[in-house]
VMD Tcl script that draws the C-alpha trace (Angstrom):
set ca {
  {91.12 97.54 113.70}
  {91.60 95.76 110.45}
  {93.02 92.74 112.13}
  {90.07 92.62 114.49}
  {87.65 92.87 111.60}
  {89.39 90.07 109.75}
  {89.32 87.82 112.78}
  {85.74 88.52 113.27}
  {85.06 87.28 109.63}
  {87.21 84.15 110.31}
  {85.17 83.28 113.50}
  {81.92 83.94 111.70}
  {83.11 81.48 109.03}
  {83.85 78.83 111.73}
  {80.45 79.10 113.29}
  {78.82 78.90 109.83}
  {80.84 75.79 108.81}
  {80.21 74.14 112.16}
  {76.47 74.61 111.89}
  {74.63 72.92 114.71}
  {77.77 71.09 115.91}
  {78.88 72.36 119.37}
  {82.45 73.87 119.23}
  {83.63 71.70 122.04}
  {82.75 68.53 119.97}
  {84.77 69.53 116.95}
  {87.79 67.25 116.11}
  {90.80 67.57 113.86}
  {89.09 66.06 110.84}
  {86.29 68.55 111.11}
  {88.87 71.49 110.98}
  {90.59 69.87 108.01}
  {87.19 69.50 106.21}
  {86.45 73.22 106.96}
  {89.77 74.26 105.53}
  {89.23 72.13 102.48}
  {85.84 73.83 101.97}
  {87.30 77.21 102.14}
  {90.13 76.36 99.88}
  {87.51 75.12 97.40}
  {85.87 78.53 97.56}
  {89.09 80.13 96.33}
  {90.84 81.17 99.62}
  {94.62 81.08 99.16}
  {97.05 79.33 101.41}
  {98.03 82.64 103.09}
  {94.37 83.53 103.78}
  {93.77 80.08 105.13}
  {96.81 80.38 107.43}
  {95.39 83.49 108.92}
  {91.93 81.82 109.36}
  {93.61 78.81 111.22}
  {95.63 81.31 113.38}
  {92.37 83.00 114.38}
  {90.64 79.63 115.02}
  {93.66 78.36 117.03}
  {93.67 81.54 119.14}
  {89.85 81.21 119.71}
  {90.11 77.62 120.90}
  {93.02 78.43 123.21}
  {90.79 81.17 124.67}
  {87.87 78.66 125.07}
  {90.32 76.29 126.82}
  {91.07 78.83 129.44}
  {88.01 78.39 131.66}
  {85.19 78.08 128.99}
  {84.77 74.26 129.11}
  {86.72 73.27 125.98}
  {89.36 70.61 126.80}
  {91.26 70.36 123.47}
  {92.24 72.53 120.51}
  {91.21 70.77 117.26}
  {93.26 73.17 115.10}
  {96.69 72.44 116.55}
  {97.72 69.71 114.03}
  {96.05 71.33 111.02}
  {98.12 73.26 108.57}
  {97.12 75.45 105.64}
  {98.05 74.37 102.12}
  {101.16 76.04 100.84}
  {100.81 78.99 98.35}
  {102.97 79.84 95.49}
  {105.17 82.75 96.58}
  {104.33 85.64 94.33}
  {106.39 88.77 94.04}
  {104.46 92.08 94.81}
  {103.21 94.00 91.72}
  {105.10 97.30 91.32}
  {105.02 100.17 88.96}
  {108.04 101.02 86.87}
  {109.58 104.46 87.46}
  {108.09 105.54 84.10}
  {104.68 104.34 85.15}
  {104.94 106.14 88.55}
  {105.92 109.29 86.67}
  {102.96 108.91 84.22}
  {100.56 108.33 87.21}
  {101.63 111.34 89.28}
  {102.81 113.99 86.81}
  {99.45 114.68 85.24}
  {98.16 118.14 86.24}
  {95.35 118.11 88.80}
  {92.07 119.22 87.39}
  {89.94 120.69 90.19}
  {89.87 120.53 94.01}
  {89.22 116.69 94.18}
  {92.23 115.93 91.94}
  {94.36 118.38 93.94}
  {93.51 116.32 97.03}
  {94.09 113.08 95.16}
  {97.46 114.06 93.85}
  {98.67 115.12 97.34}
  {97.51 111.67 98.70}
  {99.11 109.58 96.00}
  {102.40 111.68 95.99}
  {102.66 111.20 99.80}
  {101.82 107.46 99.63}
  {104.51 106.81 96.99}
  {107.00 109.22 98.43}
  {106.94 107.69 101.95}
  {105.67 104.12 101.44}
  {102.62 104.56 103.61}
  {100.00 101.92 104.15}
  {96.41 102.67 103.25}
  {95.22 102.82 106.76}
  {98.16 105.12 107.72}
  {97.35 107.46 104.89}
  {93.64 107.61 105.69}
  {94.31 108.16 109.33}
  {96.49 111.28 109.01}
  {95.22 114.53 110.60}
  {96.15 118.15 109.89}
  {98.36 118.25 112.99}
  {101.11 116.68 110.75}
  {101.25 119.79 108.54}
  {104.18 121.27 110.41}
  {106.10 118.04 110.10}
  {105.28 117.75 106.48}
  {106.69 121.23 105.76}
  {109.88 120.09 107.47}
  {110.12 117.09 105.18}
  {108.81 114.19 107.36}
  {105.68 112.59 108.64}
  {104.96 110.35 111.59}
  {102.38 107.70 111.28}
  {100.88 104.94 113.40}
  {101.02 101.50 111.72}
  {100.24 97.93 112.63}
  {100.16 97.08 116.36}
  {100.04 100.77 117.17}
  {103.69 101.25 116.33}
  {104.74 104.73 115.23}
  {107.45 105.66 112.79}
  {108.75 108.87 111.22}
  {109.59 108.75 107.50}
  {110.91 111.36 105.15}
  {108.63 113.08 102.61}
  {110.07 114.04 99.17}
  {109.92 117.50 97.55}
  {107.30 116.53 95.02}
  {104.96 115.27 97.76}
  {105.58 118.38 99.90}
  {104.68 120.64 97.08}
  {101.49 118.67 96.32}
  {100.47 118.72 100.03}
  {101.11 122.41 100.27}
  {98.87 123.04 97.30}
  {96.16 120.92 98.81}
  {96.36 122.50 102.25}
  {95.81 125.92 100.84}
  {92.39 124.86 99.64}
  {91.42 122.04 102.12}
  {89.17 124.49 104.01}
  {86.95 124.70 100.93}
  {85.88 121.00 101.53}
  {86.56 120.21 105.17}
  {83.87 120.53 107.88}
  {84.91 122.91 110.68}
  {85.28 120.13 113.22}
  {87.00 117.52 110.95}
  {90.62 116.91 111.88}
  {91.42 114.68 108.91}
  {94.13 115.70 106.42}
  {92.21 114.24 103.48}
  {88.51 114.82 103.37}
  {85.54 113.82 101.19}
  {83.02 116.05 99.35}
  {80.88 115.95 102.53}
  {83.76 117.37 104.55}
  {84.44 114.20 106.58}
  {87.43 111.96 106.66}
  {87.97 110.18 103.41}
  {87.35 106.43 103.67}
  {89.97 103.82 102.69}
  {87.64 102.46 100.12}
  {87.29 105.82 98.44}
  {90.97 106.27 98.35}
  {91.29 102.85 96.52}
  {88.59 103.83 93.97}
  {90.10 107.28 93.35}
  {93.64 105.80 92.79}
  {92.20 103.10 90.37}
  {90.55 105.93 88.48}
  {93.93 107.80 88.27}
  {95.61 104.71 86.96}
  {92.98 104.13 84.21}
  {93.23 107.77 83.08}
  {96.96 107.49 83.00}
  {96.68 104.50 80.59}
  {98.66 102.27 82.78}
  {96.71 99.18 81.64}
  {96.73 97.71 85.22}
  {94.65 97.93 88.38}
  {96.63 100.40 90.62}
  {95.95 100.20 94.39}
  {97.59 101.88 97.35}
  {99.70 98.94 98.37}
  {101.15 98.94 94.87}
  {102.50 102.45 95.51}
  {103.98 101.17 98.75}
  {105.63 98.31 96.96}
  {106.88 100.68 94.15}
  {108.35 103.04 96.72}
  {110.25 100.09 98.40}
  {111.45 98.70 95.11}
  {112.65 102.00 93.70}
  {114.23 103.03 96.99}
  {116.18 99.81 97.06}
  {117.23 100.10 93.49}
  {118.56 103.58 94.07}
  {120.16 103.04 97.54}
  {120.86 99.41 97.99}
  {120.15 99.98 101.72}
  {117.83 97.13 102.71}
  {117.83 98.08 106.42}
  {116.77 101.71 105.71}
  {113.91 100.42 103.51}
  {112.83 98.10 106.27}
  {112.72 101.02 108.73}
  {110.79 103.27 106.40}
  {108.27 100.46 105.75}
  {107.91 99.68 109.37}
  {108.60 95.95 108.95}
  {109.31 94.15 112.23}
  {111.49 91.55 110.42}
  {113.90 92.26 107.65}
  {112.76 88.94 106.18}
  {109.57 90.65 105.13}
  {111.56 93.43 103.31}
  {113.88 90.98 101.53}
  {111.19 90.22 98.94}
  {112.23 93.53 97.26}
  {115.68 92.14 96.80}
  {114.16 89.66 94.34}
  {112.45 92.49 92.47}
  {115.76 94.36 92.33}
  {117.48 91.38 90.88}
  {114.79 91.07 88.24}
  {115.28 94.66 87.36}
  {119.13 94.28 87.07}
  {118.69 91.11 85.04}
  {116.36 92.94 82.57}
  {118.78 95.77 82.22}
}
mol new
graphics top color blue
foreach p $ca { graphics top sphere $p radius 0.5 }
foreach p [lrange $ca 0 end-1] q [lrange $ca 1 end] { graphics top cylinder $p $q radius 0.2 }
display resetview
């Protein structure tokens, strides 16, 4: 769903940039100009690469029986971006974030969410999409999630996360609507949105005095980095993160090297 939403934004941008010009009249230089305009608005090379991917796919579809004879995006490449390493928390920062006692029902829920996210390296959408039917698996020390491209994977859940989840589940009924299957719910009793999870985690980070914006993907990066530092097993980290290619996971070896060099 998030990919479809992003591609929708990309195609809306194409129509806006093209204006009154018919799509079948666009040339390579028009696409290059559009990319330059988006770059000037602050889009990074990675974002522009995704935009061009969406546009190329769209023109390929138009060429299959919709009257367009050429794909003006084929020879256009996005500008290269500087490769930045992902931001991670140190083990001390992760401890400071998660060890604070929960104050009230909302923080009990929050702590269960963030412990699970860090313990198992879940993506934000995976965390928000969990239902109560995973409770039995959680008690057994694992959780099955559905990730990108509808791929499922089962990952272990640590003892701290299991304890926090058990504490939340004993009181979840005080907030959840009777017909809501979601594991994590809002004050209204409905499934907690991804945006609200982001806001709550940022609040926890500020209250812990971390001095940095903390977001769910930072917890996922921290899980991967700390797991690699302690185990050295890159293939296991790849499987737990759900990466199709180990090349995607290898970025954490650079973080591990930086950690070793600092020590």
